[in-house]
C-alpha positions in Angstrom: -56.6 -36.5 43.9 -53.8 -37.7 45.9 -50.6 -36.3 46.9 -49.1 -39.0 44.4 -51.6 -37.9 41.2 -51.2 -34.1 42.1 -47.2 -34.1 42.0 -46.6 -36.4 38.7 -49.4 -33.7 37.3 -47.6 -30.4 38.7 -44.5 -32.4 37.3 -45.4 -32.8 34.4 -47.1 -29.5 33.5 -44.0 -27.7 34.6 -42.3 -30.4 31.7 -44.5 -29.4 28.8 -44.7 -25.6 29.7 -40.9 -25.4 29.9 -40.5 -27.0 26.9 -43.3 -25.8 24.8 -45.2 -28.7 24.1 -48.6 -29.3 24.1 -50.9 -32.7 24.6 -54.1 -34.1 23.7 -56.0 -36.9 25.0 -58.2 -40.1 23.4 -60.1 -41.4 26.4 -62.2 -44.3 26.6 -60.8 -46.4 29.7 -60.4 -43.3 32.0 -64.0 -41.9 30.4 -62.7 -38.2 30.5 -60.7 -38.9 34.2 -57.5 -37.7 32.9 -58.8 -34.8 31.4 -60.4 -33.7 34.4 -57.2 -34.7 36.4 -55.0 -32.5 34.4 -57.2 -29.4 34.4 -57.3 -29.2 38.2 -53.8 -27.2 37.9 -54.0 -23.7 37.0 -52.1 -22.9 34.0 -53.1 -26.4 32.0 -54.5 -24.3 29.0 -51.6 -23.6 28.2 -50.2 -27.1 27.1 -53.2 -29.1 27.7 -55.3 -28.5 24.4 -58.2 -31.2 25.2 -59.6 -34.5 25.0 -61.4 -36.4 23.4 -63.5 -38.7 25.3 -64.5 -41.8 22.2 -66.3 -44.1 25.1 -68.4 -45.8 22.8 -67.4 -47.7 19.2 -69.7 -44.7 17.6 -67.9 -42.0 19.0 -64.0 -44.0 18.1 -65.5 -44.3 14.6 -67.2 -40.8 14.1 -65.1 -38.6 16.1 -61.5 -40.3 15.6 -62.2 -41.9 12.4 -61.3 -45.6 13.8 -62.0 -47.9 11.0 -64.9 -50.2 11.8 -63.3 -52.9 10.5 -60.0 -52.5 12.9 -62.6 -52.4 15.7 -64.4 -55.7 14.0 -61.0 -57.5 14.1 -59.0 -56.2 17.2 -61.5 -55.6 19.1 -62.0 -51.9 21.0 -59.8 -53.2 23.7 -56.9 -53.7 21.7 -53.3 -51.9 21.2 -54.0 -51.7 17.4 -57.3 -49.0 18.4 -55.2 -47.5 21.4 -52.9 -46.6 18.7 -55.3 -45.7 16.1 -56.9 -43.4 18.9 -53.5 -41.7 19.7 -52.6 -40.7 15.8 -56.1 -39.6 15.1 -56.3 -36.7 18.7 -52.9 -36.1 17.8 -53.4 -35.1 13.9 -56.6 -33.6 14.6 -55.6 -31.6 17.8 -52.2 -30.3 16.3 -50.0 -31.4 19.3 -47.0 -32.6 20.2 -48.1 -35.4 22.1 -50.8 -37.4 22.9 -52.6 -40.1 24.8 -54.9 -42.8 24.8 -56.7 -45.2 26.7 -59.0 -48.3 26.1 -59.7 -51.3 28.4 -61.7 -53.1 30.4 -62.6 -51.6 34.3 -65.3 -53.6 34.8 -66.3 -55.5 37.0 -68.3 -56.9 33.5 -66.3 -57.7 30.6 -67.4 -56.0 27.6 -65.7 -58.2 24.8 -64.3 -61.1 26.8 -61.0 -60.9 24.9 -59.1 -59.6 27.6 -59.8 -59.5 31.8 -60.8 -57.0 33.8 -57.9 -54.5 34.5 -56.7 -54.6 30.7 -55.6 -51.1 29.7 -53.9 -50.4 26.5 -51.9 -47.3 26.8 -50.2 -45.5 23.7 -48.3 -42.2 24.2 -47.2 -40.5 20.4 -44.4 -37.7 20.6 -43.1 -36.5 17.2 -40.5 -39.0 18.0 -41.8 -41.9 19.8 -44.4 -44.6 19.5 -45.2 -45.6 22.8 -47.6 -48.6 23.5 -48.3 -50.0 26.3 -50.2 -53.3 28.1 -51.0 -52.1 31.8 -52.7 -55.2 33.6 -54.4 -53.2 37.0 -56.0 -55.0 40.1 -58.9 -53.3 41.7 -62.6 -52.2 41.8 -63.5 -49.6 38.2 -62.6 -46.7 39.8 -58.9 -47.8 41.1 -58.6 -49.5 37.8 -59.5 -45.7 36.2 -57.7 -43.4 38.9 -54.3 -46.2 38.6 -54.4 -45.6 34.4 -54.2 -42.0 34.4 -51.6 -42.4 37.2 -49.3 -44.3 35.1 -50.2 -42.5 31.5 -49.2 -39.2 33.1 -46.0 -41.2 34.9 -45.1 -42.7 31.5 -45.3 -39.4 29.4 -43.1 -37.4 32.1 -40.7 -40.4 31.6 -41.0 -40.0 27.8 -40.3 -36.5 27.6 -37.4 -36.4 30.4 -35.8 -38.7 27.9 -36.1 -37.0 25.0 -34.9 -33.3 26.8 
């Protein structure tokens, strides 16, 4: 991890622990990288309850109860699906906060609806829903790493604005 993400995760962990908050994840485009990043810090288990890597549509539907007709209507890479994933993981893990990400990391485009680098991020708290479309550039790994960094930064900002 870069120095920047290390600092952000350390700050986020301090905020989560000191405010007795909890987090659950639903990852698709990042393939578990956000979960792996958060758990590099000792003590993560006190606030990070877990994540579901719902990479395939089958996983999205069977594990996180995304409706097949929603995937058909909006596509797996969409804000609607990202938000559905966030709502579901927050309910299943009974957390105060949830993050969900879907997107196109490339180099091939899965659905041809959005260009490579499009990431739909949803951050859900008990008080607020944030839906964000990111337009990232770089290699597949760079897009995934930037999505992880932005997720952490945006969650940190949301919490700081609520406390």
